N, C-alpha and C positions, 0 to 999 in steps of 0.2 A: 278669536272670533270677532268679525267687524261688526260696526253698528248695522249695517245692511242685512248681515245674516241675522244678527240678534232681533231686529225688528220685522223681519218678514218671514211668516210661517212658511212659505213654500220653500224658500232658501234653506231655512232651518231644517226642513225634511231632507234635503239633500246631505248638508254638512254635519249634521248631529245625528241624524237618524231617529230612533224612537227616544226622544227627550221628553222632560217634564213639561207638560202643557202641550206638546205636539208629539202625538204618538203614533205607531201604527195600528191599524184596527182592521178588523174582518168584516167583510159584509157577503151575505149570501143572497142568493135568489130563493132557496129553500133549505130547510134543515139538512137536505142531504146533499146538497151541493159543495163543490169543492171551495167555492168562495173565492175572492180576490184579495190581496193584500194591499193596502195603501196606506197613506197618510194623512192626518186631519187634526184638528184640535180635539182635545179630551172631551169624548162623548160623556153625556150626563150619566149613562150606566150601560156597561157592556156585558155581555154573557158569553160564555165559551160555546159558541155554536158550530166551531169548526168541526167538520165531519170526523167521526172516530174511525173512517175506514180509509183516510188517505194521509200519508206522510206530506208534510210541507217541505218542499225541496229548493225554494227560491233562494236566491243569494242576494245578501243586503245590498241596496243600493248606496247607502250613505258613505261607504268606504269605497265604492267602485266608480264614484262619480267623475274622478280626475281622469279616468281611461277613456271616456266619451268626449265627443266635441262639446266645447262649452256653449255651443250654440243653443243646446237643450236649456240650459240654465239661463242664458240670455232671454230666450222666450219666456220662460217662467217668470222671470224678473218683470218683463215688460207686460206680460199678461196680467200680473198682479200688482202692477204699480200703485194702484188705489190703495193697497194694504201696506205699501211700504211706508210704516209711521214709526214714530219713536217707539220705545218698548213701553209696554204698558198700554198703549192705544189698541183700539178694537182690531181684531184679526178676522180675516175672511173665514167664513165657517166651510168653504168648499174645498175638497182636497184636491191635489193635483191632479191632472189627467192620468188615468190609469196606465196608459202607455208608457209613461215616464218612468214606472215602476216596474215595467216588465224586465225581468232579469234573466240572464244566461247563467249556465252552470258551468262546468268544468272544462267546456270548450266553447267560449263565446263565438259567434257567429253571426255574420250578416245575411239577410235573405236575399238571395240571389235574384229574385223577382222584383227586388227594389231598384231604382236607379240611383238612390242615395246610399252611399257607403255607411256602414255603421260607425266606422272610425275615420272620417274624413280628416285631412291634415288642416289643424287650424291656420287662419290667416294671420292671426296676431292682433286682430281687431275686435274679435268677439266681446272682450270686456269693455270696449271703448263706452258702449251704451250703459253697462252697469257702473262704472266709474262717474259717468254724467249724472247718474241718478243719485248715487252715493253722494256726490258733491252738493247734492240740493238739500241734504239732510244737516241739521246742526251737528257740529263736532264737538259732542258732550264730553268734556274730560275735566275733571276737577282740579284745582291748583296743585295738591299733593301729587297726583299722577302725572301731571304736566312736569312738575319739578323732577319726578324720577326719571321720565324721558330724557329731559335734559342731562341729567346726570349719566345716563346711559350713553348718550350721543358723545358727551366729553370723554367718557372713560374708554369708548370705543376708539377714539383717536384716529378717525378715518381708516380703521381696519387694522390698525397697529396694536390695539388694547386687548383685553380680555375677551375670549371666545363669546361668554354669555352677553357680555355688553353689546359687541356687534351684533349678535343674533337677535336681541331684544330691539335694538335700533332698527334692523331691518324690517321685523315684523310690524313695528310702529309705522314706518315709511309706507309699507305696502297696505296694511289694513286701515290706516287713518289718513294718510297724505296721499295714497293712491300713486306713489313714486315707485312703480313696480322695477323698473329697470335698476334703480339704485338699491332697492332690496335685493335684487337678485345678485347684484356685485357683492353684497355683504354677506350672502348666504354662500356665493362661491368662495369669499375669503374665509369664512368659518369651515367650510367642508374641507378646504385644502391648506393647512398651515404646515410649516416646515417643521420636520421631526424635533427640532430642539425648542418649539413653543412650549413656554411654561405655564400656558393657561389652565386654570382648573377645569375639570370636566371633559377635557379633551381625549379621544380615543385614537390609539396608533393603529392604522388601518393602510396596508401597503406603503409602508415606510414614510407616510405623512400623518399629521394630526388632523382629526375631523371632530366637528360638532355634529353628531348624526341628525340633529333636528334641522339643521342649516342644509345638509344635504337633501333631506326629505323634502322641504320647502322648494329648494331649486328644482328637484325633479319634477314636482308638480306643476311649477311653472313652465318647464320645458314640454312637459306633456301636453299642456293646454295652450301654450303660447300666451298665457296671460300678460297683460300690460304691454303687449308687443315685444315681449322676450321671444326671440326666435324659436319656434318649435322645434324639439330635436328629441324624438321618442326614443331612439337609441341610447343616446347619452342619459335621457331620463331613466331608463332601465338601468344603466349602470350605477347611477346616483342612489336608485332605490336600492340596489345590492349593496352599495358601499354603506348606506345609512343601516341597513338590516344587518350587515356585518358589525356594525357598532351598537347593536341590540335596541334599535328603534322598531318597535312592535309595528306601528302604522306602515312603515317602510316594507317590513317583511309580508305584511297582508298585501299591499298594493302590488309588490313584486310577484308574489304568487297569483294575484289576479291576471297580471299580464302573461305569466308562464301557462295559465290555462286558456288564454284566448287563441282562437283559431289561428294555425300557421299563417304568416304572412299578411295577416288582417290590420297590423299596425305599421306596415312600410314595405311589404314586399319580401321576396326571398332573399335579398342582400341587405335586409335592415339591420341585422345584427341583433334582433330582438329574438331569443329563443322561445320556443314552445315545448314545456317540459312539465306536464301535469304531475309526473312521479315528484320531481323537487319541489313543486308546489305543495303537494300533500305535506311533505317533511317540513315545509316553512309554516304551514297551518298548524302542525302538529306542536311545533316548538312555540309558537304564539299560545296554543292552548295550554301547554304545560306551564306558560308564564302567567296563566289566568285570564286570557281573552277569550271570553265565551262565544264572540262572533266566529273566532277561528275555529273552536270547537265544534260549533254548529255547521259551518261551511264545509269542514272536512267530512262531517257526519253525512251531510246531504249528498256529498260526492260518493260516499260509500253505499248509500241507500238507493240511488237514482238507478243504475242498472242499465241495460242497453235496449231496454223495449220503448221507451218515451224518448222524444226529441230533446235537445238542449233547452228549448224555452219553455218547457213544461214546468209548472209550478208544484205539481202534486203527482203522486203516483202511490197506489195501495200496494202492501206487501205481496198481495197476491199477483197483481200486475207485474211488479218488478221481476218476480219470479218466474214469470210464464205461465201460471196456474189459472189466469184468467184473461179474457181479452180486455182491451182496453175499450172503455165505454165513454164516449163523448157525451157529456152531460149539458144541460140546457145553458146558453150563453157562454160555453166554454170552447176555446180553439181546440183544433184537432191536435192531440198529443203524440200521433204516430211518428215513429222514427222513420226517417227516409234516407236509405244509404247514399242516394245521389246528392243529398243536400247536406247531410250531418257527417262530419269527419268520424272516423273510427273512435269508438269509445274505449278507452284504454285503463280505465280503474275498475278493477272487479268489485262486485259487492261484498261487503263484508259488515253484515248487521250486527254482529257480536261486537266488533270494533266500534262501529257507530253508536251502539247503546253506551259503552262507557264514555264517549266523547260527549253524548248528549246528557248523560248523568252529571259530567262535571259541569256543563254549561248550565243545566237546570239548577242544580243544588248550590254551586258555588257563584255562578253568574247570574242567576235569577233571569235567565232567558227563557221566555215564555214558550216561543216555539219549540225549543228543544224538549221542555215539559210536555208538550202536546205530541210531538213525535214518539216519546217514550209511551205514552198512553195508547198511540196507534199500535205501537210495537207489541205491547203487552196484550192488547185486545185480540189480535189475531196471531201473533206469533210470526217469526220469521227465521230465516236460515240460521241455526245456532241459538235461537232464541226462543223458548217455548212460550205460549200464551199463559199469562197469569192473571187471573180476573182481580185479584187482591192488589196487586201491583198497578193494574191499568186504572183502577178506581182511586188509588193514591195519586197517580200523575195526572189524572182528570182533576181532582181537587187541587193539587200544586198548580195546576195550570189556570184554573179559576181564581185561586188566591193571588196569582201574579197579575191577572187580569184586573182584579179588584184593585190592586196596588197601582199599576202602571196605565190602567185604562184601556189595555187591547194588546194585540200582538205586536 
């Protein structure tokens, strides 16, 4: 995490998600509305006002930000420049614009009526303004940490040393010195080492040794063109895949996000980037089994959504998803109706019973508030394969409120 990310609440909302002191919260025009999910400083008191009639099915932005153009991030930095101060300084009380938290589900798509593509190719200069702002901040690092950095640099020996030392050097160069190209070279180095490399923590993948975190970092740079590193989304996908096969959970999650993206949205029909929601579901499941509550929730949301609402809908009731009730557009809510001409075919069958198990795991072992809420909705109304249960509904309502009291909101 860089100084800039640590000291700016807007950036923290993109990179850390619902973190301590900067959490997701829920706002509503009335007690029956579906509400909107955003991020903001920890409110003084938050009550669980989310309607018990609707599942929340948005996908978390904080792990999806690398897939969109960093122009959005740049705009957020510049718009909030006054709040970019050292840690501990006062932070803006205004949440980021809600539009930056609009999420897509299992088949991300651009609005055909918009002249701006959802995934424009980065130019490589989007981070220039960010680096300029970061350069204005004091580089706060104590003597002990500075000595550790020097030790890592020396141990790396220009890419000939241990994987961990070269990876740590790359992170320092990118986060603190803003030497992104030099960092990318080190990430490339630790992602592809000869099979006979004896460094600890290396993983044999495709007959070469990889340090998965290095592959992951390089993939993110190639996806966004950070620091002038030439954008190459096809290779970024390959690197996410390599890191995922090395058991890097974050890489598996982003690989799944790419696999769920609308076909050709990231580079055209010959880009080499596949569209495979079924494989994405398997990746989410593996991550969930490894204890990642966000992957549990994301897969559950895919299994609850159904084919009645469009892919940008943030909510759906069990009755709506089952086709037992018409879609109702509430006040201040976009139209959720699915349009065949705009929405690619939905290929994930609903499976509320499987979603229930995933949500239970995320709620009970991962303290994931939205998963607890969705269980309350499920047991309030019942769903296919899951009968209504007033006692369980009340239990999960209380669990939701308990977690809100701890974490400050959704």
